[in-house]
N, C-alpha and C positions, 0 to 999 in steps of 0.2 A: 504493500500500500504506500501511496505517496505520503510523505511525512506531514505535509500541511493540509492535506485534503480532509475536509470535514463535510458532513452533509447537512442534507435534510430532505431529499427525495427528488421527484421528477421536475424538470424545468417547466415553469409556467409560461403560458403564451402571452398573457396580457396582465397589466397591473393598473390600479386606479391612477388617474392623472390629475394634476392640479396645475392651474395656470400660475406662472411666476410673477404674481402681483398680489396686492392686498385682498382682492376678491378670492383668489386661489387659496390664500392663507386662511381666510374666514371659512371656506369650504373644508379645508383640511382640519381646522380647529374644531368644527362641529363634528367631524368624523371621530376625533380623538378626545372629545369632551374637554377642550382647552379654551382659554379666553380668546375671543375672536379678534381683539384689538392688540396686535403685537407691538413690542418695542421696535425701535429702528434696527437694533442688532438682530432681533429675532426674525424680522422680515427679510433682512439682508441674508441671513443664514438660510432661511427657507428658500429664497430665490436661487441661491447657489446650489442648494441640495436638489431642487427641482431640475436644474441643468445637469447635475451629476447623474441623477437617475436616468434622465433622457439619454445622455451620451452612453452610459453604461449599457442600457437595454438595447441601444442601436448597434452595439458592438457584437457582431455575430460570433466572435471567437469566445465570448464569455460562456461559462457553464452554469451561471446562476443569474437570477434576475433581482433587480433592486426595486424599492418602493419608498414612498414617503410614509413611513410608519410613525409611531408615537415620538420618535426622535427627530422628526423632520425639520424642526426649527433650531436644532443645536449645531454649533460648530463642532469639528472633530475634537478640539481642545475641551470644549464644554462637556461633550459626551464622555471623554476619558475621565474628566474630573468628577462628574456626577454619577456615572454608571459603572465605569471600570475601576480598577485599583489605582488610586492616586495618592500613594503614601510617599514619605520622604525616601523610602527604599523601594525602588521599582522592582517588581517581580522579575526574576531572571532564572536561568537554568542552573544556578548553583545547587538547587535542590537535588539534582542528579547525583551530586557527590556528598549529599547529606548522610550522616551516619545513622540511617534508619534501619529498621529490621527489614531485610530483603526477603521478599516472598520467594520460595523455591520455584524455579522455572520448570514447568511441566509442559513440554510442547506436545500438543495433540496432533496426530496424523489425520484424524477424521473429523475435524471441526467442519460444520456445514459451511457452504459458500456464502450464505447470508443468515443472520440471526439477530433478534432483538428481544430484549427483556420487557419491552413495553407490551402490555396486554397479558402478562403472566401473573400480575399481582405484586411484582417486585418494584414497580415504578408507579408512584402516585401522580395525580393530576398536576399539570403545570401551574405554577403560581407566578405572580408578578412582584418582583422585589421593589418596584417603585423607583423613584429618582434618588436612590441611595446606594452605597457600595457594599451590599450584603450578599453578593453572589457566593462568596466563600461559605457562608452558612447554609445556603440552599444546596450547594454541591456536596458538602459534608453530610448533611441530613439525608439527602437522596441516597448516598452510599450506605449509610447506616440503615435506612429503611429497606434497602435491598438485602442487607445481611439479616435483618430482622425477619424478612419474609423467608429467606433460606433456612433460618433456624426454626421457625414456627409454622411455616406455611400459611401465615396470616399477613394480610396487608395492613399496615399501621402508619397513619400520618403522624409524623413526629414534628417537634417544634424547632423552627429556625430562630424564632425570637429568643428562645432560651440562650442560644449562643451569642446573639447580638447583644443581649443585656448582661449576661453573666460571665462571658469568657474574655479575660484580659491577659491570657497567657502569652509569654514572650519566649522567643528562641534567641538568646543573647550571642550564640555562636554565629548565626547568619544574619543577625539584626532584623529578624522578622517578628511580627506580633499580630494578634487578633485585635482589631481596632474598631469593633462595633460597625457603625454605618460608614466608616472610612476605609474599609477593606480588611482582609485577613487571609489566613492560609488554612486550607483543609487539614493538613497534617498536624498543625498546632491545635485545631479544634478537636481532633481525635485524642490528642494528649490531654486536653482539658476534660473530655468526656470520660477518660479512664480514671481520672482523679476526683471528678465531681460526683460520681455515683451513677451517671447515666443520663438519658435524655427523656424528657416528658413528652406527652402527646401534644399535637397542635390544638386539640380541643381544650385542653387544660391551660395552654399557654399560647394563644393565637398570635400570628404575625401582625405587627402594627407599625413597625419602624418606617415602612415605605408607604403607609396609607394615610399618615397624618393623625392617626388615632392615639399615638403615644409619642413620647420624646425620650428616646434611649440615652443613657449616659455612656461613657466610654471608660472601660476599666483597664484598657491597655496603657502601657507607659507612654508618656508624652514625648519622650526623646525618640521613640520609634514611630508613634502614631501621629504626632502633631498635636495641636491644641484640641481640647475636648469641646463638645458642643457648648454653645453660649448658654443654653438652658436645657435642663433635662428633669425628668420625674425621678429624682434620685431615691427618695424614700420609698416610693411605690415599687420601683424597679428592684431595689435591694430586697425588699420584702418578698417579691415574687421569686427571686432567685433562691432565697432561703427556704421558701415553703413548698417548692415544687417537688412532686413525687415522680421519679423516673420510671419508665416502663421498658426502655431498651438499655441494656447494660453493655458497655464497651470494655472488653478485656485488654485489647492491644490493637495496634495498627501496623500495617506493613506496606512498604513501597513496592511498586511493580517495575518491571523493566521498561526502558524506553524503546526497545525493539518492537516493531509493530506486529510481527508474527507472534511474539510472546505475549503482547498485549491482547491479541485476539484470543489466544488460549486462556489467558487469565479472565478475560471478560466472559467467555463462554462457561468456564468452570466456576468462577467465583461469584459473579453477579455484576450489576452496574458499578462502574468505577468513577471516582472523582478525578478529573483531569483539569489541567490548566492550558490555556491557549492565548495567543495574541488576537484580540477581538476587535481591533481598531476598525477594520473594514466590515465588520458585521453590523454597523450602525444602520445601514439601509437594506439589509438582507431581506428578501422575500421568499425565494424558493430556488431549488436546484442544488448542485454540488458546489459548495463554497470552497475555494482553493486558497484563501488568505490574501491573494493579490500579490503583485510584484514588489510592493513595498512592505510586506509583512516580515517582521523580524522575529523568528522563532525563539530568540533568546529573551525577548521582551514580553514575558507572560503577564497578562493583566486581567484575566477573567477566568473564573472557575465554573465548570459545568459538569453535568453527569453524563458519562459515556454509557450508552445503553445497547448499542448494536453496531453492525457493520454489514456491508454488502457491495454490490457492483451495479453501477448505473447502466441500464440497457442502452440508453441513448448515446452517452459519451464513452462508455467503456471504462469509466474511471472508478476505482475502488473508493469507497467512502466509509466514514464513521457516522453513526446516528448519535445525536445528543439530545438531552433534555435541558433546555435553557430555563432561565428564571425571569424572563421579560414578558410574561403573560401569554395566554393561548392565542392571541391575535398576532403575535410577532412570528415571522417566518411561516413555516408549515405547521400550524397548530402548536407552536411553542418549541 
């Protein structure tokens, strides 16, 4: 498989279009429940993004289509700051050399040509993280949900908010930390889960950080995470962290190989995997086999997702990975 090829299914023929002007913005805003009167900066970004989508979709060499989704009035810089990981220490591939527990490699000769954990009970419905940097919590929880299903044959929706509110663990060797709405690392979240006692259900501790229904604090160290939120529900959040009852217990975590043949075997045998990628060009993704683009830097990992399957695209002949993202079911191909 190609190292930067990711999916999300067959190429779409058409996508919704918006005129590059204030009227087009108002139409787009109504579609995405946004304020119809933009700032000068928002309108400028929207017009530039309309042109990007038009040029991209007119390029017949592309294997994926673009659209003006909920991020249509953001600059690339704003998208990175609000949605991706924007910490003082940018994600990179140093994790490959991290002294983690290495999962034993078992290469299977008979893995199917295509496979996906979606629809088996191991993958819960897509959620929307909102305009905050909490992808790390969704990726971590998705992996734990898959392991819970493997152990119990029961689908259980677990709590991302628990990690956002309660996890401030730091890795002082690599200068990484879990920083609430400002980003974090799945491997550190697993370490937190092993010491905190486990993970509660979504029902008992629902996600609110990206909905505006709560104001999370940040327990991570400021020297790694940056300044904490100007305001947060400290007393309420601390009480919730102390009172929660876990249902999924994490004993340990293990890293997997970066070799894609070995990843295929691990995915098929173990369940959905938490993975990192450079998502800068996913801002306008709609459908097709996303290849990262010519400006994608595989060493600049800034987004965490859940790897659920793999296959080969009949149209392009390209091998792909299937992922579950955390940008809502309307993003891409059903999320």
